[in-house]
C-alpha positions, 0 to 999 in steps of 0.5 A: 545508496543506489544511484543512476535510476532510469529517468522515466516519464509517466501519466496517471489516468483515472480518478478513484481506480487509477493506473499509471502509464510509464513511458520508456526510452530504448534501454530503459526499464521499470520494476513492478510487483508481479501481477501489477501490469495492465498493458504494455507495448510489443517491444517491451520484454519482461524479466522476472527475478528475485531482484538481487538474490534470495535474500532480497526476495525474502526481504520483500516478502516480509514487507508484504510484497511478492518474492519475485519482482518483474523488470519491464525493459524496452528494447524497441525504437522511439518510445515504449509504454507500460501501464500498472493498475492500482489493486483497489480503489484509491490514488497513486502517489508519485515520489521523486526520490531524488528530490526527497533526499534519496529515500522514502518510507511507506507502509507494507503493500504500498509499493506499486512500481518504480524506475529501474535502479530503485531498491525496496528495503525493509525499515523496522520501526526504531522504538519498541512501542512502535514495534510491539503495537504499531500494527500495520506500521510495524514493518515498513518499506524503504524506497531507496534511489534517485528516480521515480517510485509509485505507491498506492493508497486507498480512498482520498489522499492528504499531503501534510508538511510537518514543521520542525517539532510539529506533532500529528497523531494518525490512525496506524492504518491511515499512514501511507508514506513519510520522509525519513526525517519524520520521527515515528512512534506509537501512542496509547489512546488512554481512557477506559471508554476510549479503549473499549468503545472508541472504535479507533483502535488502542494505539495511534501513530505519533509523527513529529516533523520536519518532513512530508507525510501522506495519509489515506482515508480508506486503508485496505484493512478497514475496507476488508473488515467492512466487507468481511462484516457485511458478508457475515451479516448476509450469511446470518440473514440468509440462515435466519430466513431459512430457519424461519421458513423451515419452521413455518413449513414444518408446522404447516406440514404437521397441521396437514397431517 
């Protein structure tokens, strides 16, 4: 397990469209996905790379992140600040990996930034059911290290602390992150009507404690589906109005003849 991650301070601003501002001492750095940076002080230097070779770059791509990762190093005196914005409405969750046993699992695309020294790895689900039917939960990210990492979730956030043997069933898209002590599997909803008309998907994530779990009320996939459906309805309505208008206009022109 990586050790010696930079010790950084931070402040989260905003409510539904949050950003995290990270405070760095001279020689400290923070890693983030390409395009996440919002602003930074003058003495902060950007170093973009694969973060440890081509293989690590490809591993990040599999988890939904970019091939390259950027390290923001502070080379000035006093304190330097760099901020990272959330990609869509929701909350930023700070994870102190040193207090979480050195690692935490999260959905792909959830990672926002982390102190230099934190590694982002692939975590495949252990059971074949989760792998075949897990949807968004098939490939997970494992954040490893002993410092701070920040993940983003959509909508409102719920933190649950499962007791040993306690079970929780969750929509696969609503699961953001969970401790490695939590067992993860996929469960079929069952029932013909539930499967066809329930509107919640055919499978649920089944979590068994002990451990901490973070849930989100608005998965990005659900938001994207609503936007796509609304855009299709809008296009259909415009075509329908145009068609009716065209027919009426054509009838009037024929009548004039």
